[in-house]
All heavy atoms as a GROMACS GRO file, in nm:
protein
  599
    1MET      N    1   8.219  12.017   7.292
    1MET     CA    2   8.152  11.993   7.172
    1MET      C    3   8.232  11.883   7.102
    1MET      O    4   8.353  11.892   7.094
    1MET     CB    5   8.156  12.118   7.081
    1MET     CG    6   8.097  12.091   6.949
    1MET     SD    7   8.084  12.250   6.850
    1MET     CE    8   7.944  12.318   6.922
    2LYS      N    9   8.164  11.781   7.058
    2LYS     CA   10   8.230  11.671   6.987
    2LYS      C   11   8.218  11.689   6.839
    2LYS      O   12   8.106  11.711   6.785
    2LYS     CB   13   8.171  11.538   7.029
    2LYS     CG   14   8.244  11.419   6.975
    2LYS     CD   15   8.204  11.292   7.048
    2LYS     CE   16   8.301  11.184   7.006
    2LYS     NZ   17   8.284  11.067   7.091
    3LEU      N   18   8.329  11.687   6.769
    3LEU     CA   19   8.336  11.698   6.626
    3LEU      C   20   8.406  11.580   6.563
    3LEU      O   21   8.489  11.509   6.625
    3LEU     CB   22   8.421  11.821   6.588
    3LEU     CG   23   8.373  11.959   6.639
    3LEU    CD1   24   8.474  12.062   6.601
    3LEU    CD2   25   8.236  11.992   6.586
    4PHE      N   26   8.371  11.550   6.438
    4PHE     CA   27   8.445  11.458   6.357
    4PHE      C   28   8.506  11.536   6.246
    4PHE      O   29   8.441  11.606   6.167
    4PHE     CB   30   8.349  11.352   6.302
    4PHE     CG   31   8.291  11.267   6.415
    4PHE    CD1   32   8.174  11.302   6.478
    4PHE    CD2   33   8.354  11.149   6.453
    4PHE    CE1   34   8.118  11.227   6.582
    4PHE    CE2   35   8.308  11.073   6.558
    4PHE     CZ   36   8.186  11.109   6.620
    5VAL      N   37   8.638  11.534   6.241
    5VAL     CA   38   8.712  11.632   6.152
    5VAL      C   39   8.812  11.557   6.066
    5VAL      O   40   8.860  11.447   6.096
    5VAL     CB   41   8.780  11.738   6.238
    5VAL    CG1   42   8.679  11.818   6.317
    5VAL    CG2   43   8.886  11.676   6.327
    6SER      N   44   8.855  11.630   5.960
    6SER     CA   45   8.958  11.577   5.869
    6SER      C   46   9.027  11.706   5.823
    6SER      O   47   8.972  11.816   5.814
    6SER     CB   48   8.893  11.503   5.756
    6SER     OG   49   8.997  11.452   5.667
    7SER      N   50   9.155  11.691   5.778
    7SER     CA   51   9.228  11.803   5.726
    7SER      C   52   9.332  11.753   5.628
    7SER      O   53   9.376  11.634   5.632
    7SER     CB   54   9.299  11.876   5.841
    7SER     OG   55   9.381  11.978   5.793
    8ASP      N   56   9.371  11.834   5.536
    8ASP     CA   57   9.484  11.793   5.438
    8ASP      C   58   9.614  11.836   5.493
    8ASP      O   59   9.718  11.831   5.426
    8ASP     CB   60   9.454  11.852   5.302
    8ASP     CG   61   9.455  12.001   5.297
    8ASP    OD1   62   9.458  12.067   5.405
    8ASP    OD2   63   9.443  12.058   5.189
    9LYS      N   64   9.618  11.881   5.616
    9LYS     CA   65   9.744  11.930   5.683
    9LYS      C   66   9.773  11.839   5.811
    9LYS      O   67   9.681  11.781   5.863
    9LYS     CB   68   9.738  12.074   5.732
    9LYS     CG   69   9.703  12.177   5.625
    9LYS     CD   70   9.814  12.179   5.520
    9LYS     CE   71   9.775  12.280   5.418
    9LYS     NZ   72   9.866  12.276   5.304
   10PRO      N   73   9.899  11.827   5.847
   10PRO     CA   74   9.931  11.744   5.962
   10PRO      C   75   9.888  11.804   6.098
   10PRO      O   76   9.882  11.729   6.197
   10PRO     CB   77  10.083  11.731   5.956
   10PRO     CG   78  10.131  11.846   5.879
   10PRO     CD   79  10.017  11.879   5.784
   11ASP      N   80   9.853  11.932   6.105
   11ASP     CA   81   9.812  11.990   6.228
   11ASP      C   82   9.709  12.104   6.192
   11ASP      O   83   9.730  12.178   6.096
   11ASP     CB   84   9.930  12.050   6.306
   11ASP     CG   85   9.891  12.086   6.446
   11ASP    OD1   86   9.800  12.029   6.502
   11ASP    OD2   87   9.961  12.178   6.505
   12THR      N   88   9.604  12.112   6.265
   12THR     CA   89   9.500  12.209   6.244
   12THR      C   90   9.439  12.249   6.377
   12THR      O   91   9.428  12.161   6.470
   12THR     CB   92   9.391  12.147   6.157
   12THR    OG1   93   9.444  12.105   6.031
   12THR    CG2   94   9.279  12.252   6.121
   13ASP      N   95   9.395  12.370   6.390
   13ASP     CA   96   9.323  12.415   6.513
   13ASP      C   97   9.174  12.423   6.478
   13ASP      O   98   9.138  12.478   6.375
   13ASP     CB   99   9.372  12.554   6.560
   13ASP     CG  100   9.514  12.557   6.606
   13ASP    OD1  101   9.573  12.454   6.634
   13ASP    OD2  102   9.572  12.667   6.612
   14PHE      N  103   9.096  12.364   6.566
   14PHE     CA  104   8.946  12.372   6.552
   14PHE      C  105   8.893  12.446   6.672
   14PHE      O  106   8.940  12.436   6.786
   14PHE     CB  107   8.887  12.235   6.547
   14PHE     CG  108   8.917  12.158   6.416
   14PHE    CD1  109   9.021  12.072   6.416
   14PHE    CD2  110   8.845  12.184   6.305
   14PHE    CE1  111   9.056  12.002   6.298
   14PHE    CE2  112   8.877  12.118   6.188
   14PHE     CZ  113   8.981  12.026   6.182
   15THR      N  114   8.796  12.534   6.646
   15THR     CA  115   8.729  12.614   6.749
   15THR      C  116   8.580  12.589   6.753
   15THR      O  117   8.523  12.550   6.656
   15THR     CB  118   8.758  12.765   6.727
   15THR    OG1  119   8.691  12.808   6.608
   15THR    CG2  120   8.905  12.797   6.719
   16ALA      N  121   8.524  12.616   6.870
   16ALA     CA  122   8.380  12.613   6.888
   16ALA      C  123   8.338  12.739   6.968
   16ALA      O  124   8.405  12.777   7.058
   16ALA     CB  125   8.339  12.486   6.965
   17THR      N  126   8.227  12.793   6.924
   17THR     CA  127   8.175  12.915   6.995
   17THR      C  128   8.028  12.896   7.016
   17THR      O  129   7.952  12.854   6.922
   17THR     CB  130   8.195  13.038   6.900
   17THR    OG1  131   8.333  13.048   6.870
   17THR    CG2  132   8.148  13.162   6.967
   18LEU      N  133   7.978  12.930   7.139
   18LEU     CA  134   7.838  12.926   7.175
   18LEU      C  135   7.798  13.071   7.195
   18LEU      O  136   7.855  13.138   7.273
   18LEU     CB  137   7.811  12.840   7.300
   18LEU     CG  138   7.668  12.842   7.349
   18LEU    CD1  139   7.579  12.773   7.252
   18LEU    CD2  140   7.666  12.774   7.487
   19THR      N  141   7.693  13.119   7.122
   19THR     CA  142   7.642  13.250   7.136
   19THR      C  143   7.496  13.254   7.165
   19THR      O  144   7.424  13.154   7.136
   19THR     CB  145   7.675  13.333   7.008
   19THR    OG1  146   7.605  13.280   6.902
   19THR    CG2  147   7.822  13.338   6.978
   20ASP      N  148   7.447  13.364   7.216
   20ASP     CA  149   7.311  13.390   7.239
   20ASP      C  150   7.267  13.486   7.129
   20ASP      O  151   7.319  13.598   7.124
   20ASP     CB  152   7.284  13.448   7.377
   20ASP     CG  153   7.141  13.454   7.418
   20ASP    OD1  154   7.050  13.423   7.338
   20ASP    OD2  155   7.110  13.497   7.531
   21VAL      N  156   7.177  13.447   7.036
   21VAL     CA  157   7.142  13.530   6.927
   21VAL      C  158   7.002  13.595   6.957
   21VAL      O  159   6.904  13.524   6.975
   21VAL     CB  160   7.137  13.446   6.792
   21VAL    CG1  161   7.104  13.542   6.685
   21VAL    CG2  162   7.272  13.383   6.772
   22TYR      N  163   7.000  13.730   6.955
   22TYR     CA  164   6.880  13.804   6.980
   22TYR      C  165   6.795  13.826   6.858
   22TYR      O  166   6.847  13.810   6.748
   22TYR     CB  167   6.917  13.941   7.046
   22TYR     CG  168   6.979  13.929   7.181
   22TYR    CD1  169   7.114  13.899   7.196
   22TYR    CD2  170   6.898  13.938   7.293
   22TYR    CE1  171   7.165  13.887   7.325
   22TYR    CE2  172   6.953  13.925   7.418
   22TYR     CZ  173   7.083  13.900   7.435
   22TYR     OH  174   7.141  13.887   7.561
   23PRO      N  175   6.665  13.850   6.873
   23PRO     CA  176   6.577  13.870   6.759
   23PRO      C  177   6.624  13.977   6.657
   23PRO      O  178   6.599  13.970   6.535
   23PRO     CB  179   6.442  13.906   6.819
   23PRO     CG  180   6.448  13.853   6.961
   23PRO     CD  181   6.592  13.859   7.000
   24ASP      N  182   6.700  14.080   6.707
   24ASP     CA  183   6.742  14.187   6.618
   24ASP      C  184   6.877  14.143   6.546
   24ASP      O  185   6.935  14.224   6.471
   24ASP     CB  186   6.763  14.317   6.695
   24ASP     CG  187   6.870  14.310   6.801
   24ASP    OD1  188   6.938  14.208   6.816
   24ASP    OD2  189   6.886  14.411   6.873
   25GLY      N  190   6.922  14.025   6.566
   25GLY     CA  191   7.045  13.973   6.503
   25GLY      C  192   7.168  13.986   6.580
   25GLY      O  193   7.271  13.933   6.538
   26ARG      N  194   7.169  14.061   6.695
   26ARG     CA  195   7.288  14.068   6.773
   26ARG      C  196   7.327  13.927   6.825
   26ARG      O  197   7.238  13.846   6.859
   26ARG     CB  198   7.265  14.162   6.895
   26ARG     CG  199   7.253  14.304   6.862
   26ARG     CD  200   7.231  14.387   6.989
   26ARG     NE  201   7.104  14.349   7.046
   26ARG     CZ  202   7.081  14.329   7.176
   26ARG    NH1  203   7.180  14.351   7.259
   26ARG    NH2  204   6.962  14.300   7.221
   27SER      N  205   7.454  13.902   6.836
   27SER     CA  206   7.499  13.776   6.885
   27SER      C  207   7.597  13.805   7.002
   27SER      O  208   7.700  13.869   6.978
   27SER     CB  209   7.567  13.699   6.774
   27SER     OG  210   7.623  13.577   6.817
   28MET      N  211   7.569  13.751   7.121
   28MET     CA  212   7.650  13.773   7.236
   28MET      C  213   7.725  13.644   7.271
   28MET      O  214   7.656  13.543   7.286
   28MET     CB  215   7.565  13.816   7.353
   28MET     CG  216   7.491  13.947   7.324
   28MET     SD  217   7.600  14.083   7.293
   28MET     CE  218   7.521  14.210   7.375
   29LEU      N  219   7.854  13.651   7.287
   29LEU     CA  220   7.936  13.536   7.319
   29LEU      C  221   7.894  13.482   7.458
   29LEU      O  222   7.886  13.558   7.554
   29LEU     CB  223   8.087  13.578   7.319
   29LEU     CG  224   8.182  13.471   7.363
   29LEU    CD1  225   8.180  13.356   7.262
   29LEU    CD2  226   8.322  13.528   7.380
   30VAL      N  227   7.881  13.352   7.467
   30VAL     CA  228   7.851  13.285   7.595
   30VAL      C  229   7.987  13.212   7.638
   30VAL      O  230   8.025  13.229   7.748
   30VAL     CB  231   7.730  13.181   7.581
   30VAL    CG1  232   7.720  13.108   7.714
   30VAL    CG2  233   7.609  13.259   7.545
   31THR      N  234   8.036  13.126   7.552
   31THR     CA  235   8.160  13.056   7.586
   31THR      C  236   8.223  13.012   7.454
   31THR      O  237   8.160  13.009   7.347
   31THR     CB  238   8.134  12.938   7.675
   31THR    OG1  239   8.254  12.873   7.715
   31THR    CG2  240   8.041  12.834   7.609
   32GLU      N  241   8.354  12.977   7.466
   32GLU     CA  242   8.427  12.930   7.343
   32GLU      C  243   8.542  12.834   7.390
   32GLU      O  244   8.576  12.829   7.504
   32GLU     CB  245   8.482  13.042   7.265
   32GLU     CG  246   8.578  13.135   7.346
   32GLU     CD  247   8.620  13.257   7.270
   32GLU    OE1  248   8.591  13.275   7.148
   32GLU    OE2  249   8.680  13.343   7.335
   33GLY      N  250   8.589  12.760   7.290
   33GLY     CA  251   8.703  12.672   7.316
   33GLY      C  252   8.779  12.648   7.189
   33GLY      O  253   8.735  12.678   7.074
   34ILE      N  254   8.899  12.588   7.207
   34ILE     CA  255   8.985  12.564   7.091
   34ILE      C  256   9.063  12.434   7.113
   34ILE      O  257   9.096  12.402   7.232
   34ILE     CB  258   9.083  12.680   7.058
   34ILE    CG1  259   9.157  12.656   6.930
   34ILE    CG2  260   9.175  12.703   7.178
   34ILE    CD1  261   9.234  12.780   6.879
   35GLN      N  262   9.087  12.361   7.012
   35GLN     CA  263   9.171  12.239   7.023
   35GLN      C  264   9.270  12.235   6.909
   35GLN      O  265   9.237  12.235   6.792
   35GLN     CB  266   9.085  12.113   7.018
   35GLN     CG  267   9.164  11.979   7.025
   35GLN     CD  268   9.234  11.969   7.153
   35GLN    OE1  269   9.173  11.974   7.259
   35GLN    NE2  270   9.367  11.947   7.150
   36ARG      N  271   9.399  12.228   6.944
   36ARG     CA  272   9.506  12.206   6.850
   36ARG      C  273   9.520  12.058   6.832
   36ARG      O  274   9.543  11.984   6.926
   36ARG     CB  275   9.631  12.270   6.898
   36ARG     CG  276   9.753  12.244   6.800
   36ARG     CD  277   9.862  12.344   6.819
   36ARG     NE  278   9.811  12.471   6.767
   36ARG     CZ  279   9.867  12.589   6.789
   36ARG    NH1  280   9.977  12.598   6.864
   36ARG    NH2  281   9.814  12.700   6.743
   37MET      N  282   9.502  12.010   6.711
   37MET     CA  283   9.497  11.865   6.689
   37MET      C  284   9.624  11.791   6.730
   37MET      O  285   9.616  11.678   6.775
   37MET     CB  286   9.464  11.835   6.539
   37MET     CG  287   9.320  11.869   6.506
   37MET     SD  288   9.199  11.779   6.605
   37MET     CE  289   9.220  11.611   6.539
   38ARG      N  290   9.742  11.848   6.723
   38ARG     CA  291   9.864  11.778   6.755
   38ARG      C  292   9.863  11.741   6.909
   38ARG      O  293   9.934  11.650   6.948
   38ARG     CB  294   9.986  11.853   6.712
   38ARG     CG  295  10.018  11.968   6.806
   38ARG     CD  296  10.153  12.028   6.782
   38ARG     NE  297  10.154  12.104   6.661
   38ARG     CZ  298  10.264  12.166   6.618
   38ARG    NH1  299  10.373  12.164   6.677
   38ARG    NH2  300  10.256  12.233   6.497
   39PHE      N  301   9.782  11.816   6.985
   39PHE     CA  302   9.772  11.788   7.129
   39PHE      C  303   9.638  11.735   7.169
   39PHE      O  304   9.596  11.750   7.282
   39PHE     CB  305   9.805  11.919   7.202
   39PHE     CG  306   9.944  11.972   7.186
   39PHE    CD1  307   9.965  12.100   7.131
   39PHE    CD2  308  10.056  11.892   7.215
   39PHE    CE1  309  10.094  12.147   7.113
   39PHE    CE2  310  10.187  11.940   7.193
   39PHE     CZ  311  10.205  12.066   7.141
   40ARG      N  312   9.565  11.677   7.075
   40ARG     CA  313   9.431  11.621   7.107
   40ARG      C  314   9.428  11.516   7.214
   40ARG      O  315   9.326  11.490   7.276
   40ARG     CB  316   9.367  11.572   6.978
   40ARG     CG  317   9.431  11.448   6.920
   40ARG     CD  318   9.378  11.422   6.780
   40ARG     NE  319   9.450  11.311   6.713
   40ARG     CZ  320   9.561  11.324   6.650
   40ARG    NH1  321   9.623  11.438   6.646
   40ARG    NH2  322   9.617  11.217   6.590
   41ASN      N  323   9.542  11.441   7.238
   41ASN     CA  324   9.547  11.339   7.331
   41ASN      C  325   9.634  11.371   7.454
   41ASN      O  326   9.678  11.285   7.529
   41ASN     CB  327   9.595  11.209   7.273
   41ASN     CG  328   9.488  11.155   7.173
   41ASN    OD1  329   9.375  11.158   7.201
   41ASN    ND2  330   9.538  11.114   7.055
   42GLY      N  331   9.652  11.504   7.476
   42GLY     CA  332   9.738  11.549   7.589
   42GLY      C  333   9.848  11.644   7.541
   42GLY      O  334   9.896  11.637   7.430
   43ALA      N  335   9.888  11.732   7.631
   43ALA     CA  336   9.987  11.837   7.595
   43ALA      C  337  10.132  11.791   7.602
   43ALA      O  338  10.220  11.864   7.557
   43ALA     CB  339   9.967  11.956   7.692
   44THR      N  340  10.159  11.669   7.647
   44THR     CA  341  10.292  11.627   7.663
   44THR      C  342  10.350  11.547   7.541
   44THR      O  343  10.466  11.531   7.529
   44THR     CB  344  10.310  11.536   7.786
   44THR    OG1  345  10.220  11.419   7.777
   44THR    CG2  346  10.275  11.616   7.913
   45LYS      N  347  10.259  11.501   7.448
   45LYS     CA  348  10.298  11.427   7.337
   45LYS      C  349  10.236  11.478   7.210
   45LYS      O  350  10.109  11.477   7.202
   45LYS     CB  351  10.268  11.280   7.359
   45LYS     CG  352  10.311  11.190   7.243
   45LYS     CD  353  10.273  11.046   7.271
   45LYS     CE  354  10.306  10.963   7.146
   45LYS     NZ  355  10.251  10.828   7.158
   46GLU      N  356  10.315  11.518   7.113
   46GLU     CA  357  10.255  11.559   6.987
   46GLU      C  358  10.217  11.439   6.906
   46GLU      O  359  10.294  11.344   6.888
   46GLU     CB  360  10.356  11.648   6.906
   46GLU     CG  361  10.391  11.778   6.971
   46GLU     CD  362  10.490  11.858   6.888
   46GLU    OE1  363  10.571  11.798   6.818
   46GLU    OE2  364  10.486  11.981   6.897
   47GLU      N  365  10.093  11.446   6.848
   47GLU     CA  366  10.050  11.339   6.752
   47GLU      C  367   9.983  11.413   6.637
   47GLU      O  368   9.879  11.467   6.644
   47GLU     CB  369   9.940  11.252   6.823
   47GLU     CG  370   9.994  11.178   6.939
   47GLU     CD  371   9.886  11.089   7.000
   47GLU    OE1  372   9.808  11.023   6.931
   47GLU    OE2  373   9.874  11.094   7.127
   48PHE      N  374  10.056  11.405   6.525
   48PHE     CA  375  10.015  11.473   6.407
   48PHE      C  376   9.908  11.397   6.330
   48PHE      O  377   9.894  11.272   6.344
   48PHE     CB  378  10.128  11.503   6.312
   48PHE     CG  379  10.224  11.607   6.368
   48PHE    CD1  380  10.337  11.567   6.440
   48PHE    CD2  381  10.196  11.740   6.361
   48PHE    CE1  382  10.421  11.666   6.495
   48PHE    CE2  383  10.277  11.836   6.411
   48PHE     CZ  384  10.391  11.798   6.477
   49MET      N  385   9.822  11.465   6.254
   49MET     CA  386   9.715  11.402   6.177
   49MET      C  387   9.767  11.348   6.052
   49MET      O  388   9.871  11.393   5.994
   49MET     CB  389   9.613  11.512   6.143
   49MET     CG  390   9.546  11.581   6.258
   49MET     SD  391   9.441  11.717   6.208
   49MET     CE  392   9.304  11.633   6.132
   50LYS      N  393   9.703  11.244   6.004
   50LYS     CA  394   9.726  11.189   5.867
   50LYS      C  395   9.633  11.256   5.775
   50LYS      O  396   9.505  11.250   5.795
   50LYS     CB  397   9.712  11.039   5.865
   50LYS     CG  398   9.809  10.963   5.952
   50LYS     CD  399   9.784  10.815   5.954
   50LYS     CE  400   9.885  10.746   6.045
   50LYS     NZ  401   9.843  10.605   6.062
   51PRO      N  402   9.679  11.327   5.676
   51PRO     CA  403   9.592  11.395   5.581
   51PRO      C  404   9.482  11.306   5.527
   51PRO      O  405   9.508  11.194   5.487
   51PRO     CB  406   9.690  11.445   5.473
   51PRO     CG  407   9.819  11.463   5.540
   51PRO     CD  408   9.821  11.345   5.640
   52GLY      N  409   9.356  11.355   5.535
   52GLY     CA  410   9.239  11.286   5.485
   52GLY      C  411   9.178  11.189   5.585
   52GLY      O  412   9.065  11.141   5.559
   53GLU      N  413   9.242  11.154   5.694
   53GLU     CA  414   9.180  11.065   5.794
   53GLU      C  415   9.084  11.138   5.882
   53GLU      O  416   9.105  11.261   5.914
   53GLU     CB  417   9.295  11.001   5.881
   53GLU     CG  418   9.244  10.888   5.968
   53GLU     CD  419   9.359  10.815   6.034
   53GLU    OE1  420   9.454  10.782   5.961
   53GLU    OE2  421   9.351  10.785   6.153
   54ILE      N  422   8.979  11.073   5.926
   54ILE     CA  423   8.875  11.134   6.009
   54ILE      C  424   8.906  11.109   6.151
   54ILE      O  425   8.936  10.994   6.189
   54ILE     CB  426   8.736  11.086   5.971
   54ILE    CG1  427   8.701  11.125   5.825
   54ILE    CG2  428   8.630  11.138   6.070
   54ILE    CD1  429   8.573  11.062   5.774
   55TYR      N  430   8.907  11.217   6.236
   55TYR     CA  431   8.930  11.203   6.382
   55TYR      C  432   8.811  11.256   6.458
   55TYR      O  433   8.743  11.350   6.417
   55TYR     CB  434   9.049  11.294   6.418
   55TYR     CG  435   9.179  11.247   6.350
   55TYR    CD1  436   9.213  11.292   6.226
   55TYR    CD2  437   9.267  11.163   6.416
   55TYR    CE1  438   9.333  11.241   6.166
   55TYR    CE2  439   9.382  11.116   6.359
   55TYR     CZ  440   9.416  11.158   6.236
   55TYR     OH  441   9.532  11.117   6.173
   56SER      N  442   8.790  11.191   6.572
   56SER     CA  443   8.689  11.245   6.667
   56SER      C  444   8.765  11.331   6.764
   56SER      O  445   8.870  11.288   6.820
   56SER     CB  446   8.625  11.122   6.738
   56SER     OG  447   8.547  11.166   6.843
   57VAL      N  448   8.713  11.448   6.790
   57VAL     CA  449   8.782  11.540   6.885
   57VAL      C  450   8.677  11.610   6.968
   57VAL      O  451   8.567  11.643   6.918
   57VAL     CB  452   8.874  11.646   6.806
   57VAL    CG1  453   8.795  11.729   6.717
   57VAL    CG2  454   8.950  11.720   6.910
   58THR      N  455   8.701  11.630   7.096
   58THR     CA  456   8.616  11.704   7.184
   58THR      C  457   8.679  11.842   7.214
   58THR      O  458   8.788  11.848   7.263
   58THR     CB  459   8.592  11.627   7.311
   58THR    OG1  460   8.531  11.504   7.280
   58THR    CG2  461   8.501  11.705   7.407
   59ILE      N  462   8.604  11.944   7.185
   59ILE     CA  463   8.655  12.082   7.220
   59ILE      C  464   8.585  12.120   7.354
   59ILE      O  465   8.461  12.124   7.362
   59ILE     CB  466   8.616  12.183   7.108
   59ILE    CG1  467   8.684  12.147   6.979
   59ILE    CG2  468   8.655  12.323   7.155
   59ILE    CD1  469   8.646  12.235   6.859
   60ARG      N  470   8.668  12.144   7.453
   60ARG     CA  471   8.617  12.178   7.582
   60ARG      C  472   8.577  12.323   7.584
   60ARG      O  473   8.658  12.410   7.552
   60ARG     CB  474   8.718  12.146   7.692
   60ARG     CG  475   8.753  12.003   7.697
   60ARG     CD  476   8.850  11.972   7.814
   60ARG     NE  477   8.895  11.836   7.812
   60ARG     CZ  478   8.824  11.729   7.848
   60ARG    NH1  479   8.702  11.742   7.897
   60ARG    NH2  480   8.877  11.608   7.845
   61LEU      N  481   8.454  12.350   7.622
   61LEU     CA  482   8.408  12.486   7.636
   61LEU      C  483   8.414  12.523   7.786
   61LEU      O  484   8.399  12.438   7.873
   61LEU     CB  485   8.261  12.502   7.590
   61LEU     CG  486   8.240  12.461   7.441
   61LEU    CD1  487   8.092  12.463   7.407
   61LEU    CD2  488   8.319  12.551   7.350
   62THR      N  489   8.437  12.654   7.815
   62THR     CA  490   8.446  12.701   7.954
   62THR      C  491   8.309  12.679   8.023
   62THR      O  492   8.209  12.683   7.950
   62THR     CB  493   8.494  12.842   7.962
   62THR    OG1  494   8.405  12.924   7.883
   62THR    CG2  495   8.637  12.859   7.916
   63ASN      N  496   8.309  12.655   8.148
   63ASN     CA  497   8.180  12.641   8.225
   63ASN      C  498   8.101  12.766   8.215
   63ASN      O  499   8.149  12.880   8.213
   63ASN     CB  500   8.214  12.612   8.369
   63ASN     CG  501   8.279  12.478   8.391
   63ASN    OD1  502   8.265  12.386   8.312
   63ASN    ND2  503   8.356  12.463   8.497
   64THR      N  504   7.972  12.742   8.204
   64THR     CA  505   7.876  12.860   8.200
   64THR      C  506   7.743  12.819   8.253
   64THR      O  507   7.712  12.696   8.257
   64THR     CB  508   7.865  12.910   8.060
   64THR    OG1  509   7.796  13.035   8.060
   64THR    CG2  510   7.797  12.817   7.965
   65ALA      N  511   7.662  12.912   8.285
   65ALA     CA  512   7.523  12.887   8.323
   65ALA      C  513   7.444  13.001   8.261
   65ALA      O  514   7.475  13.118   8.284
   65ALA     CB  515   7.506  12.893   8.474
   66ILE      N  516   7.344  12.968   8.177
   66ILE     CA  517   7.267  13.066   8.108
   66ILE      C  518   7.129  13.017   8.082
   66ILE      O  519   7.108  12.893   8.062
   66ILE     CB  520   7.339  13.111   7.977
   66ILE    CG1  521   7.268  13.231   7.915
   66ILE    CG2  522   7.347  13.000   7.879
   66ILE    CD1  523   7.338  13.294   7.796
   67THR      N  524   7.034  13.106   8.084
   67THR     CA  525   6.892  13.078   8.043
   67THR      C  526   6.866  13.154   7.918
   67THR      O  527   6.884  13.274   7.911
   67THR     CB  528   6.793  13.121   8.157
   67THR    OG1  529   6.825  13.050   8.272
   67THR    CG2  530   6.653  13.094   8.108
   68PHE      N  531   6.839  13.079   7.810
   68PHE     CA  532   6.801  13.143   7.687
   68PHE      C  533   6.656  13.186   7.699
   68PHE      O  534   6.567  13.101   7.711
   68PHE     CB  535   6.822  13.050   7.566
   68PHE     CG  536   6.969  13.023   7.538
   68PHE    CD1  537   7.031  12.911   7.596
   68PHE    CD2  538   7.046  13.115   7.470
   68PHE    CE1  539   7.167  12.884   7.572
   68PHE    CE2  540   7.185  13.085   7.445
   68PHE     CZ  541   7.244  12.972   7.495
   69VAL      N  542   6.628  13.317   7.690
   69VAL     CA  543   6.495  13.365   7.701
   69VAL      C  544   6.414  13.348   7.575
   69VAL      O  545   6.472  13.334   7.461
   69VAL     CB  546   6.493  13.512   7.755
   69VAL    CG1  547   6.555  13.526   7.889
   69VAL    CG2  548   6.562  13.605   7.654
   70LYS      N  549   6.287  13.361   7.589
   70LYS     CA  550   6.193  13.347   7.472
   70LYS      C  551   6.240  13.446   7.363
   70LYS      O  552   6.277  13.558   7.389
   70LYS     CB  553   6.052  13.373   7.514
   70LYS     CG  554   5.950  13.356   7.402
   70LYS     CD  555   5.813  13.379   7.452
   70LYS     CE  556   5.713  13.360   7.336
   70LYS     NZ  557   5.578  13.389   7.371
   71ASP      N  558   6.230  13.399   7.242
   71ASP     CA  559   6.261  13.477   7.119
   71ASP      C  560   6.413  13.498   7.094
   71ASP      O  561   6.453  13.574   7.007
   71ASP     CB  562   6.191  13.617   7.121
   71ASP     CG  563   6.040  13.603   7.119
   71ASP    OD1  564   5.994  13.511   7.053
   71ASP    OD2  565   5.972  13.684   7.184
   72THR      N  566   6.494  13.434   7.168
   72THR     CA  567   6.638  13.424   7.136
   72THR      C  568   6.671  13.289   7.095
   72THR      O  569   6.590  13.193   7.107
   72THR     CB  570   6.730  13.463   7.261
   72THR    OG1  571   6.721  13.366   7.357
   72THR    CG2  572   6.695  13.602   7.314
   73ARG      N  573   6.790  13.265   7.035
   73ARG     CA  574   6.824  13.133   7.000
   73ARG      C  575   6.976  13.112   7.025
   73ARG      O  576   7.051  13.208   7.041
   73ARG     CB  577   6.791  13.109   6.854
   73ARG     CG  578   6.865  13.191   6.758
   73ARG     CD  579   6.821  13.163   6.607
   73ARG     NE  580   6.912  13.208   6.517
   73ARG     CZ  581   6.909  13.334   6.467
   73ARG    NH1  582   6.824  13.418   6.504
   73ARG    NH2  583   7.002  13.370   6.374
   74CYS      N  584   7.019  12.988   7.031
   74CYS     CA  585   7.151  12.953   7.053
   74CYS      C  586   7.226  12.949   6.920
   74CYS      O  587   7.172  12.888   6.821
   74CYS     CB  588   7.153  12.810   7.117
   74CYS     SG  589   7.311  12.732   7.120
   75GLY      N  590   7.341  13.005   6.913
   75GLY     CA  591   7.419  13.000   6.788
   75GLY      C  592   7.548  12.919   6.821
   75GLY      O  593   7.612  12.939   6.916
   76CYS      N  594   7.573  12.825   6.730
   76CYS     CA  595   7.703  12.744   6.747
   76CYS      C  596   7.782  12.752   6.623
   76CYS      O  597   7.737  12.764   6.513
   76CYS     CB  598   7.666  12.598   6.771
   76CYS     SG  599   7.563  12.572   6.913
   0.00000   0.00000   0.00000
C-alpha cells in the first residue's frame, strides 16, 4: 500500500490492514503490514523524518489470494 505521510516526530510506525467485511459487520483479517519510518529505505541505515515533511512510503502486505464474494466488501 502506498501512503503519503507526515509526522511531528522523527520516527513513526505506519500500518496497513486489509479485511473482508461481511454484511453483518464482522471483519476478517486478510493481510497486514507495518513500516517503521527510520528504516523506510532499508534496514541497515537509519533515516529519521523531518517533522512536518511529507514522505512517500510503501507498506508491504503479505502475499494473499482471496475472492470477495457478493455482499461483502474490502476494508482498508
